[in-house]
VOTOR-67344 format. One record per residue (C-alpha): residue number from 1; residue in three letters; z, y, x. Coordinates in steps of 0.05 Angstrom, whole numbers, m for minus. Each point is the difference from the previous one (the first is absolute). Example, Ala and Ser with C-alpha at 12.3 -4.5 7.8 and 13.67 -1.06 7.14 Angstrom:
2
rec i 1 aa ala Z 156 Y m90 X 246 .
rec i 2 aa ser Z m13 Y 69 X 27 .
This chain:
442
rec i 1 aa met Z 2794 Y 546 X 493 .
rec i 2 aa his Z m38 Y 56 X 10 .
rec i 3 aa val Z m77 Y 8 X 32 .
rec i 4 aa gly Z 3 Y 48 X 54 .
rec i 5 aa ser Z m8 Y 74 X 13 .
rec i 6 aa asp Z m79 Y 24 X m7 .
rec i 7 aa lys Z m37 Y 35 X 62 .
rec i 8 aa pro Z m38 Y 56 X m3 .
rec i 9 aa leu Z m79 Y 2 X m20 .
rec i 10 aa val Z m58 Y 26 X 7 .
rec i 11 aa his Z m39 Y 24 X m37 .
rec i 12 aa gln Z m83 Y 35 X 4 .
rec i 13 aa trp Z m31 Y 52 X m35 .
rec i 14 aa thr Z m65 Y 23 X m14 .
rec i 15 aa leu Z m3 Y 75 X 15 .
rec i 16 aa asn Z m63 Y 34 X 21 .
rec i 17 aa gly Z m22 Y 58 X 44 .
rec i 18 aa tyr Z 16 Y 58 X m56 .
rec i 19 aa thr Z 71 Y m24 X m14 .
rec i 20 aa tyr Z 12 Y m33 X 67 .
rec i 21 aa pro Z 23 Y 61 X 38 .
rec i 22 aa phe Z 48 Y 13 X m69 .
rec i 23 aa val Z 46 Y m46 X 33 .
rec i 24 aa leu Z 2 Y 20 X 87 .
rec i 25 aa cys Z 12 Y 75 X m28 .
rec i 26 aa thr Z 43 Y m7 X m49 .
rec i 27 aa asn Z 27 Y m75 X m11 .
rec i 28 aa val Z m9 Y m18 X m67 .
rec i 29 aa ala Z m41 Y m65 X m12 .
rec i 30 aa ala Z m40 Y 16 X m74 .
rec i 31 aa leu Z m40 Y m44 X m42 .
rec i 32 aa pro Z m30 Y 16 X m68 .
rec i 33 aa his Z 41 Y m25 X m75 .
rec i 34 aa pro Z m56 Y m22 X m34 .
rec i 35 aa lys Z m11 Y 13 X m64 .
rec i 36 aa pro Z 38 Y m47 X m55 .
rec i 37 aa ser Z m35 Y m29 X m61 .
rec i 38 aa pro Z 10 Y 13 X m62 .
rec i 39 aa ile Z 33 Y m61 X m26 .
rec i 40 aa glu Z m29 Y 11 X m80 .
rec i 41 aa arg Z m56 Y m17 X 26 .
rec i 42 aa gly Z 21 Y m71 X m22 .
rec i 43 aa pro Z 24 Y m56 X 55 .
rec i 44 aa ala Z m75 Y m8 X 27 .
rec i 45 aa asp Z 2 Y 74 X 27 .
rec i 46 aa ala Z 78 Y 6 X 10 .
rec i 47 aa arg Z 3 Y m42 X 67 .
rec i 48 aa asp Z m5 Y 60 X 56 .
rec i 49 aa thr Z 9 Y m37 X 58 .
rec i 50 aa arg Z m34 Y 42 X 48 .
rec i 51 aa arg Z 68 Y 61 X m14 .
rec i 52 aa his Z 54 Y m82 X 8 .
rec i 53 aa asp Z m40 Y m21 X 55 .
rec i 54 aa met Z 15 Y 70 X 43 .
rec i 55 aa leu Z 70 Y 7 X m23 .
rec i 56 aa ser Z 16 Y m74 X 9 .
rec i 57 aa ser Z m19 Y 2 X 68 .
rec i 58 aa ala Z 33 Y 74 X 23 .
rec i 59 aa leu Z 52 Y 1 X m38 .
rec i 60 aa val Z 25 Y m74 X 60 .
rec i 61 aa ala Z m1 Y 69 X 51 .
rec i 62 aa lys Z 63 Y 6 X 26 .
rec i 63 aa pro Z 41 Y 44 X 55 .
rec i 64 aa gly Z m12 Y m39 X 64 .
rec i 65 aa asp Z m65 Y m29 X m12 .
rec i 66 aa leu Z m56 Y 22 X 46 .
rec i 67 aa leu Z m72 Y 24 X m33 .
rec i 68 aa ile Z m66 Y m14 X 27 .
rec i 69 aa phe Z m64 Y 37 X m30 .
rec i 70 aa phe Z m66 Y m17 X m7 .
rec i 71 aa gln Z m39 Y 61 X 10 .
rec i 72 aa ala Z m66 Y m15 X m36 .
rec i 73 aa asp Z m58 Y 62 X m10 .
rec i 74 aa pro Z 26 Y 32 X 61 .
rec i 75 aa gln Z m64 Y 67 X m34 .
rec i 76 aa arg Z 12 Y 25 X 71 .
rec i 77 aa ser Z m34 Y m22 X 73 .
rec i 78 aa ser Z 59 Y m9 X 60 .
rec i 79 aa pro Z 26 Y m50 X 32 .
rec i 80 aa glu Z 74 Y 20 X m41 .
rec i 81 aa ser Z m32 Y m18 X m56 .
rec i 82 aa leu Z m45 Y m67 X m13 .
rec i 83 aa arg Z 11 Y m55 X m51 .
rec i 84 aa gly Z 61 Y m34 X 14 .
rec i 85 aa leu Z 75 Y m28 X 9 .
rec i 86 aa val Z 41 Y 63 X 25 .
rec i 87 aa gly Z 73 Y 18 X m1 .
rec i 88 aa val Z 67 Y m22 X 5 .
rec i 89 aa tyr Z 45 Y 40 X m45 .
rec i 90 aa arg Z 66 Y m14 X m29 .
rec i 91 aa val Z 22 Y m3 X m68 .
rec i 92 aa val Z 63 Y 56 X m15 .
rec i 93 aa gly Z m5 Y m9 X m83 .
rec i 94 aa asp Z m12 Y m35 X m61 .
rec i 95 aa leu Z m65 Y 17 X m32 .
rec i 96 aa tyr Z m6 Y 59 X m44 .
rec i 97 aa ser Z m35 Y 48 X m40 .
rec i 98 aa ser Z m8 Y 71 X 16 .
rec i 99 aa asn Z m34 Y 54 X m45 .
rec i 100 aa gln Z m8 Y 51 X 75 .
rec i 101 aa asp Z m56 Y 9 X 36 .
rec i 102 aa leu Z m8 Y m13 X 70 .
rec i 103 aa val Z m30 Y 55 X 55 .
rec i 104 aa leu Z m35 Y m14 X 56 .
rec i 105 aa asn Z m6 Y 56 X 45 .
rec i 106 aa thr Z m39 Y 9 X 68 .
rec i 107 aa pro Z 46 Y m22 X 44 .
rec i 108 aa ser Z m20 Y 15 X 86 .
rec i 109 aa asn Z m4 Y m73 X 9 .
rec i 110 aa phe Z m27 Y m35 X m64 .
rec i 111 aa lys Z m64 Y 13 X m19 .
rec i 112 aa leu Z 2 Y 1 X m89 .
rec i 113 aa pro Z m58 Y m44 X m32 .
rec i 114 aa val Z m31 Y 52 X m28 .
rec i 115 aa glu Z m22 Y 80 X 28 .
rec i 116 aa thr Z 37 Y 37 X m43 .
rec i 117 aa ser Z 83 Y 20 X 7 .
rec i 118 aa pro Z 45 Y m38 X m41 .
rec i 119 aa tyr Z m20 Y m46 X m31 .
rec i 120 aa leu Z 36 Y m50 X m61 .
rec i 121 aa leu Z 25 Y m56 X m6 .
rec i 122 aa his Z 18 Y 6 X m83 .
rec i 123 aa gly Z 63 Y m36 X m35 .
rec i 124 aa val Z m37 Y 20 X m79 .
rec i 125 aa cys Z m72 Y 26 X m22 .
rec i 126 aa pro Z m4 Y 75 X 5 .
rec i 127 aa leu Z m35 Y m2 X m67 .
rec i 128 aa cys Z 40 Y m49 X m42 .
rec i 129 aa asn Z 64 Y m5 X 32 .
rec i 130 aa thr Z m16 Y m80 X 3 .
rec i 131 aa pro Z 40 Y m40 X 58 .
rec i 132 aa tyr Z m54 Y m59 X m18 .
rec i 133 aa ser Z m61 Y m2 X 48 .
rec i 134 aa asn Z m50 Y m46 X 36 .
rec i 135 aa leu Z m35 Y 23 X 65 .
rec i 136 aa lys Z m55 Y 40 X m50 .
rec i 137 aa gln Z 31 Y 29 X m56 .
rec i 138 aa cys Z 69 Y 8 X m29 .
rec i 139 aa gly Z 23 Y m38 X m69 .
rec i 140 aa gln Z m26 Y 52 X m38 .
rec i 141 aa gly Z m64 Y m4 X 22 .
rec i 142 aa his Z m13 Y 60 X 42 .
rec i 143 aa asp Z m24 Y 3 X 79 .
rec i 144 aa leu Z 34 Y m7 X 51 .
rec i 145 aa pro Z 19 Y 75 X 24 .
rec i 146 aa val Z m55 Y 24 X 64 .
rec i 147 aa asn Z 10 Y 51 X 67 .
rec i 148 aa gly Z m61 Y 3 X 14 .
rec i 149 aa asp Z m42 Y m69 X m3 .
rec i 150 aa cys Z 64 Y m38 X 15 .
rec i 151 aa pro Z 38 Y m30 X m72 .
rec i 152 aa glu Z 74 Y 17 X 2 .
rec i 153 aa tyr Z 33 Y m66 X m25 .
rec i 154 aa ile Z 55 Y m5 X m54 .
rec i 155 aa leu Z 54 Y m61 X 36 .
rec i 156 aa asn Z 57 Y 10 X m36 .
rec i 157 aa leu Z 34 Y m62 X 22 .
rec i 158 aa arg Z 37 Y 11 X 77 .
rec i 159 aa leu Z 33 Y m26 X 40 .
rec i 160 aa asn Z 48 Y 32 X 56 .
rec i 161 aa val Z m14 Y m25 X 71 .
rec i 162 aa glu Z 27 Y 21 X 82 .
rec i 163 aa pro Z m56 Y m28 X 45 .
rec i 164 aa glu Z 30 Y m63 X 37 .
rec i 165 aa ile Z m59 Y m6 X 58 .
rec i 166 aa leu Z m54 Y 30 X m10 .
rec i 167 aa phe Z m75 Y m14 X 23 .
rec i 168 aa lys Z m47 Y 52 X 16 .
rec i 169 aa phe Z m76 Y m47 X m12 .
rec i 170 aa pro Z 6 Y m42 X m56 .
rec i 171 aa val Z m25 Y m73 X 4 .
rec i 172 aa pro Z m69 Y m19 X m23 .
rec i 173 aa asp Z 9 Y m50 X m67 .
rec i 174 aa glu Z m50 Y m34 X 20 .
rec i 175 aa ser Z 46 Y m18 X 72 .
rec i 176 aa val Z 52 Y m19 X m60 .
rec i 177 aa tyr Z m32 Y m46 X m37 .
rec i 178 aa ala Z m62 Y m26 X 27 .
rec i 179 aa asp Z 20 Y m2 X 68 .
rec i 180 aa phe Z 41 Y m70 X 24 .
rec i 181 aa leu Z 10 Y 5 X 72 .
rec i 182 aa ser Z 71 Y m21 X 23 .
rec i 183 aa leu Z 36 Y 52 X 13 .
rec i 184 aa gly Z 47 Y m37 X 57 .
rec i 185 aa asn Z 50 Y m11 X m61 .
rec i 186 aa cys Z 12 Y m54 X m39 .
rec i 187 aa leu Z 33 Y 44 X m59 .
rec i 188 aa ala Z m61 Y 45 X 8 .
rec i 189 aa asp Z m50 Y m48 X 4 .
rec i 190 aa thr Z m6 Y m11 X m79 .
rec i 191 aa leu Z m53 Y 27 X m59 .
rec i 192 aa val Z 28 Y 62 X m28 .
rec i 193 aa trp Z m26 Y m18 X m69 .
rec i 194 aa thr Z 43 Y 57 X m41 .
rec i 195 aa gly Z m51 Y 54 X m16 .
rec i 196 aa arg Z m63 Y m33 X 30 .
rec i 197 aa his Z m41 Y 4 X m70 .
rec i 198 aa asp Z 17 Y 58 X m34 .
rec i 199 aa asn Z m41 Y 48 X 29 .
rec i 200 aa ala Z m50 Y m39 X 4 .
rec i 201 aa met Z m1 Y m34 X m77 .
rec i 202 aa gly Z m17 Y 72 X m40 .
rec i 203 aa ala Z 32 Y 42 X m50 .
rec i 204 aa gly Z 60 Y m25 X m28 .
rec i 205 aa lys Z 7 Y m73 X 35 .
rec i 206 aa gly Z 48 Y 27 X 56 .
rec i 207 aa ser Z 58 Y 30 X 13 .
rec i 208 aa ser Z 21 Y 67 X 31 .
rec i 209 aa val Z 72 Y m30 X 7 .
rec i 210 aa arg Z 5 Y m67 X 43 .
rec i 211 aa ile Z 74 Y m32 X 38 .
rec i 212 aa leu Z m12 Y m37 X 63 .
rec i 213 aa leu Z 19 Y m64 X 26 .
rec i 214 aa pro Z 43 Y 12 X 59 .
rec i 215 aa glu Z m51 Y m42 X 43 .
rec i 216 aa glu Z m59 Y 44 X m21 .
rec i 217 aa ala Z 36 Y 65 X 14 .
rec i 218 aa leu Z 11 Y m21 X 67 .
rec i 219 aa arg Z m64 Y m21 X 18 .
rec i 220 aa ile Z m25 Y 84 X m33 .
rec i 221 aa leu Z 60 Y 33 X 46 .
rec i 222 aa arg Z m30 Y m47 X 59 .
rec i 223 aa leu Z m73 Y 21 X m14 .
rec i 224 aa leu Z 15 Y 71 X m17 .
rec i 225 aa ala Z 41 Y m12 X 74 .
rec i 226 aa asn Z m50 Y m22 X 39 .
rec i 227 aa phe Z m56 Y 46 X m23 .
rec i 228 aa pro Z m50 Y 30 X 59 .
rec i 229 aa gly Z 24 Y 66 X 11 .
rec i 230 aa gln Z 59 Y 0 X m49 .
rec i 231 aa glu Z 45 Y 44 X 7 .
rec i 232 aa ile Z 86 Y 3 X m28 .
rec i 233 aa ile Z 6 Y 90 X m39 .
rec i 234 aa asp Z 61 Y 7 X 30 .
rec i 235 aa gln Z 18 Y 67 X m32 .
rec i 236 aa pro Z 29 Y 7 X m68 .
rec i 237 aa ser Z m48 Y m18 X m39 .
rec i 238 aa cys Z 26 Y 37 X m75 .
rec i 239 aa leu Z m22 Y 82 X m4 .
rec i 240 aa asn Z 21 Y 15 X m57 .
rec i 241 aa pro Z 51 Y m45 X m33 .
rec i 242 aa gln Z m10 Y 4 X m78 .
rec i 243 aa his Z 37 Y m55 X m33 .
rec i 244 aa ala Z m1 Y 34 X m71 .
rec i 245 aa gln Z 73 Y m24 X m59 .
rec i 246 aa pro Z m35 Y m69 X m10 .
rec i 247 aa leu Z m16 Y m1 X m83 .
rec i 248 aa pro Z 24 Y m79 X m28 .
rec i 249 aa ile Z m60 Y m36 X m28 .
rec i 250 aa ser Z m11 Y m15 X m68 .
rec i 251 aa asn Z m31 Y m32 X m49 .
rec i 252 aa pro Z m49 Y 48 X m33 .
rec i 253 aa asp Z 41 Y 6 X m64 .
rec i 254 aa gly Z 56 Y 21 X 55 .
rec i 255 aa ser Z 40 Y m69 X 3 .
rec i 256 aa pro Z 22 Y m36 X 65 .
rec i 257 aa ile Z m69 Y m34 X 40 .
rec i 258 aa glu Z 46 Y m66 X m6 .
rec i 259 aa glu Z m6 Y m2 X m79 .
rec i 260 aa met Z m54 Y m35 X m33 .
rec i 261 aa val Z m43 Y 52 X m48 .
rec i 262 aa phe Z m12 Y m30 X m74 .
rec i 263 aa val Z m30 Y 23 X m62 .
rec i 264 aa lys Z 6 Y m29 X m76 .
rec i 265 aa ser Z m70 Y m3 X m28 .
rec i 266 aa gly Z m21 Y m49 X m57 .
rec i 267 aa gly Z 63 Y m26 X m6 .
rec i 268 aa lys Z m6 Y m25 X 66 .
rec i 269 aa val Z 37 Y 16 X 70 .
rec i 270 aa leu Z m41 Y 14 X 58 .
rec i 271 aa ile Z 17 Y m1 X 66 .
rec i 272 aa gly Z m20 Y 56 X 44 .
rec i 273 aa leu Z m16 Y m46 X 52 .
rec i 274 aa his Z 38 Y m55 X 43 .
rec i 275 aa asp Z m26 Y 38 X 64 .
rec i 276 aa met Z 58 Y 39 X m17 .
rec i 277 aa leu Z 55 Y m67 X 20 .
rec i 278 aa glu Z m41 Y 10 X 71 .
rec i 279 aa thr Z 34 Y 67 X 12 .
rec i 280 aa ala Z 63 Y m13 X m34 .
rec i 281 aa phe Z 4 Y m54 X 59 .
rec i 282 aa ser Z m12 Y 42 X 44 .
rec i 283 aa leu Z 56 Y 43 X m11 .
rec i 284 aa gln Z 38 Y m48 X 12 .
rec i 285 aa val Z m21 Y m52 X 46 .
rec i 286 aa arg Z 23 Y 40 X 66 .
rec i 287 aa asp Z 74 Y m4 X m30 .
rec i 288 aa pro Z 35 Y m62 X 22 .
rec i 289 aa cys Z 42 Y 23 X m57 .
rec i 290 aa ser Z m42 Y 1 X m60 .
rec i 291 aa lys Z m1 Y m52 X m51 .
rec i 292 aa val Z m74 Y m12 X 13 .
rec i 293 aa arg Z 16 Y m13 X 81 .
rec i 294 aa val Z 63 Y m33 X m17 .
rec i 295 aa leu Z m40 Y m51 X m41 .
rec i 296 aa leu Z m48 Y m9 X 51 .
rec i 297 aa asp Z 53 Y m23 X 53 .
rec i 298 aa lys Z 40 Y m36 X m40 .
rec i 299 aa arg Z m68 Y m39 X m15 .
rec i 300 aa leu Z m14 Y m10 X 80 .
rec i 301 aa ser Z 88 Y 4 X 7 .
rec i 302 aa ser Z m2 Y m11 X 77 .
rec i 303 aa ser Z 40 Y 53 X 53 .
rec i 304 aa asp Z m49 Y m21 X 54 .
rec i 305 aa leu Z m68 Y 37 X m34 .
rec i 306 aa tyr Z m14 Y 75 X m3 .
rec i 307 aa cys Z m53 Y 35 X m32 .
rec i 308 aa glu Z m41 Y 22 X 38 .
rec i 309 aa tyr Z m69 Y 13 X m37 .
rec i 310 aa val Z 0 Y 30 X m77 .
rec i 311 aa ser Z m81 Y 28 X m32 .
rec i 312 aa pro Z m20 Y 0 X m73 .
rec i 313 aa glu Z m80 Y m11 X m6 .
rec i 314 aa tyr Z m3 Y m55 X 61 .
rec i 315 aa pro Z m71 Y 10 X 7 .
rec i 316 aa ile Z m26 Y m79 X m3 .
rec i 317 aa gly Z m78 Y m23 X 17 .
rec i 318 aa tyr Z m55 Y 45 X 6 .
rec i 319 aa thr Z m16 Y 27 X m71 .
rec i 320 aa gly Z 71 Y 35 X m4 .
rec i 321 aa asn Z 35 Y m54 X m34 .
rec i 322 aa glu Z 77 Y 24 X 14 .
rec i 323 aa ile Z 63 Y m45 X m12 .
rec i 324 aa asp Z 46 Y 53 X m47 .
rec i 325 aa tyr Z 51 Y m5 X 60 .
rec i 326 aa val Z 25 Y m29 X 52 .
rec i 327 aa leu Z 62 Y m9 X 48 .
rec i 328 aa val Z 4 Y m36 X 64 .
rec i 329 aa tyr Z 75 Y m26 X 23 .
rec i 330 aa arg Z 4 Y m15 X 82 .
rec i 331 aa ser Z 59 Y m46 X 18 .
rec i 332 aa lys Z 31 Y 15 X 53 .
rec i 333 aa ser Z 22 Y m68 X 28 .
rec i 334 aa asn Z m77 Y m19 X 8 .
rec i 335 aa pro Z m52 Y 58 X 7 .
rec i 336 aa ala Z m52 Y m44 X m29 .
rec i 337 aa gln Z 21 Y m8 X m59 .
rec i 338 aa arg Z m17 Y 47 X m56 .
rec i 339 aa his Z 16 Y m4 X m75 .
rec i 340 aa val Z m47 Y 33 X m46 .
rec i 341 aa val Z 13 Y 22 X m68 .
rec i 342 aa ile Z m60 Y 14 X m37 .
rec i 343 aa val Z 6 Y 31 X m69 .
rec i 344 aa glu Z m57 Y 15 X m61 .
rec i 345 aa phe Z 18 Y 41 X m56 .
rec i 346 aa lys Z m15 Y m6 X m66 .
rec i 347 aa arg Z 1 Y 32 X m59 .
rec i 348 aa asp Z 42 Y m53 X m44 .
rec i 349 aa phe Z 3 Y m71 X m16 .
rec i 350 aa gly Z m67 Y m19 X m16 .
rec i 351 aa glu Z m23 Y 11 X 67 .
rec i 352 aa val Z 42 Y m19 X 39 .
rec i 353 aa gln Z m30 Y m73 X 8 .
rec i 354 aa ser Z m71 Y 41 X 35 .
rec i 355 aa gly Z 59 Y 27 X 37 .
rec i 356 aa val Z 17 Y m69 X 31 .
rec i 357 aa phe Z m70 Y m17 X 15 .
rec i 358 aa gln Z m19 Y 70 X 30 .
rec i 359 aa leu Z 58 Y m24 X 50 .
rec i 360 aa trp Z m12 Y m62 X 25 .
rec i 361 aa phe Z m87 Y 21 X 4 .
rec i 362 aa tyr Z 42 Y 50 X 49 .
rec i 363 aa ile Z 44 Y m41 X 37 .
rec i 364 aa pro Z m55 Y m35 X 64 .
rec i 365 aa trp Z m14 Y 75 X 8 .
rec i 366 aa val Z 77 Y 19 X 9 .
rec i 367 aa val Z m3 Y m54 X 57 .
rec i 368 aa gln Z m56 Y 35 X 46 .
rec i 369 aa val Z 24 Y 62 X m9 .
rec i 370 aa phe Z 80 Y m6 X 10 .
rec i 371 aa ser Z m3 Y m44 X 47 .
rec i 372 aa gly Z m41 Y 48 X 48 .
rec i 373 aa cys Z 59 Y 6 X 51 .
rec i 374 aa leu Z 44 Y m70 X m10 .
rec i 375 aa pro Z m31 Y m36 X 53 .
rec i 376 aa cys Z 18 Y 51 X 54 .
rec i 377 aa phe Z 81 Y m22 X 0 .
rec i 378 aa gly Z m18 Y m81 X m30 .
rec i 379 aa asp Z m22 Y m48 X m51 .
rec i 380 aa ala Z m37 Y 45 X m55 .
rec i 381 aa glu Z 43 Y m4 X m66 .
rec i 382 aa ile Z m10 Y 36 X m70 .
rec i 383 aa his Z 50 Y m8 X m67 .
rec i 384 aa ile Z m34 Y 28 X m55 .
rec i 385 aa his Z 41 Y 19 X m64 .
rec i 386 aa pro Z m46 Y 19 X m53 .
rec i 387 aa leu Z 22 Y 49 X m62 .
rec i 388 aa val Z m23 Y 15 X m62 .
rec i 389 aa val Z 20 Y 66 X m30 .
rec i 390 aa phe Z 6 Y 14 X m77 .
rec i 391 aa thr Z 5 Y 47 X m49 .
rec i 392 aa gly Z 43 Y m32 X m65 .
rec i 393 aa phe Z m45 Y 13 X m58 .
rec i 394 aa ser Z m84 Y m15 X m24 .
rec i 395 aa thr Z m34 Y 53 X m13 .
rec i 396 aa ser Z 3 Y m16 X m70 .
rec i 397 aa gly Z 78 Y 36 X m10 .
rec i 398 aa ser Z 30 Y m80 X 8 .
rec i 399 aa arg Z 35 Y m30 X 42 .
rec i 400 aa gln Z m26 Y m81 X 22 .
rec i 401 aa arg Z 44 Y m46 X m17 .
rec i 402 aa asn Z m12 Y m73 X 21 .
rec i 403 aa arg Z m28 Y 9 X 60 .
rec i 404 aa thr Z m34 Y m44 X 55 .
rec i 405 aa val Z m35 Y 6 X 62 .
rec i 406 aa asp Z m38 Y m46 X 60 .
rec i 407 aa val Z 31 Y 3 X 60 .
rec i 408 aa pro Z m29 Y m35 X 61 .
rec i 409 aa cys Z 52 Y m47 X 38 .
rec i 410 aa pro Z 36 Y 17 X 65 .
rec i 411 aa thr Z m49 Y m15 X 53 .
rec i 412 aa ser Z m2 Y m9 X 86 .
rec i 413 aa leu Z m68 Y 19 X 22 .
rec i 414 aa ser Z m29 Y m2 X 67 .
rec i 415 aa met Z m50 Y 46 X 21 .
rec i 416 aa lys Z m48 Y 13 X 82 .
rec i 417 aa arg Z m20 Y 70 X 11 .
rec i 418 aa leu Z m65 Y 25 X 30 .
rec i 419 aa asp Z 35 Y 3 X 69 .
rec i 420 aa gly Z 24 Y m67 X m4 .
rec i 421 aa lys Z 77 Y 15 X m21 .
rec i 422 aa lys Z 43 Y m50 X m53 .
rec i 423 aa val Z 25 Y 38 X m54 .
rec i 424 aa thr Z 49 Y m45 X m45 .
rec i 425 aa cys Z 15 Y 36 X m82 .
rec i 426 aa gln Z 50 Y m11 X m40 .
rec i 427 aa val Z m15 Y 15 X m74 .
rec i 428 aa his Z 63 Y 15 X m27 .
rec i 429 aa glu Z 22 Y m2 X m80 .
rec i 430 aa tyr Z m37 Y 46 X m32 .
rec i 431 aa ser Z 48 Y 57 X m37 .
rec i 432 aa phe Z m4 Y 51 X m72 .
rec i 433 aa trp Z 35 Y 58 X m10 .
rec i 434 aa glu Z m11 Y 30 X m60 .
rec i 435 aa cys Z 16 Y 74 X m9 .
rec i 436 aa val Z 24 Y 36 X m69 .
rec i 437 aa pro Z m16 Y 67 X 11 .
rec i 438 aa thr Z 60 Y 44 X m38 .
rec i 439 aa asn Z m36 Y 44 X m21 .
rec i 440 aa met Z m52 Y m41 X m38 .
rec i 441 aa pro Z m8 Y 25 X m73 .
rec i 442 aa gln Z 20 Y m37 X m65 .
């Protein structure tokens, strides 16, 4: 029996007043390509979570998905450039790398974020040609180019989009995250959790790329449509499409991004980072015929289910904790039932026990967050499927034998939410996947 087909996802990317105009005028959404960390510094410094957090989330986007933008720091004061969420665009291609500059000239019906024209969004640093950057410097430490007093960002990761429905005014994030008024629709009367704390936790704590639950996306769309004085931009937004020839996204050594990076040092084999597993997961998780999806669907083994949501780095709690990966399946015959696969990735078997405890700790939160809209359809029911994925070798270079781990027994529990709604939960048996990279050095 096979799990049913996927549904389109709704993504939320963070841009600002300098970069959102490029979406409006070129139909290209762009992100910085975070700098890789040198693996030669050793296992403690080899983790490069920012790069693979970004890649694992952005790579999930596929043609047919929707994209909403959070416009942070609009840079100029006008009603159209208020801080908040705006869109909506449809994805028309896969994520790619591009060394090409995007050029923004002053059109007759659009105001540039700067006074001078043209205004550039760079594919690589014009001084050293590195594709890597953050919002302050390129990957080699050069300051961003400037246009007058305004920065010209280096954003190497690109996604081609087309307007689906364009709202003139953004809905303020205060309304999205702090307004609990009913919108007159049970499905839309839910808490928007995803992205809530990304811009409140300080540098390095949030994410520029998130994936919204269906009910969260519905609430945001209704807030956009009901914003006072809202207008729909009915003219074609793409004034100068600049879809570049895509380049593959690869590791610093040129190997495919799904391959793990290793180095031998002092007789030990050091893994680049287990976060690469998340990226490899994202490259397969939207393809029902991929090895990852076949194994996941076999784990659930029901033709009554379809995959409605996928998210790397799903936020848990207020302090920046995250579940490494979440997949949500929905029952066709009983829409009040969700099956949630929660995944922890670990460097080797020695870390598996901690992964078991982490997933067990997440269960109450998972029940609360993912049951949000279920009472609209009947008695809410959550099935949780914990999964720990680990690489099949130890950091000492030898495979570990006689491996045992303490695992909680499957259990049932019931919770009552603040709104008085009851949610029943079934925690299923843990699963463990061992990943043995084909390119692992001997």
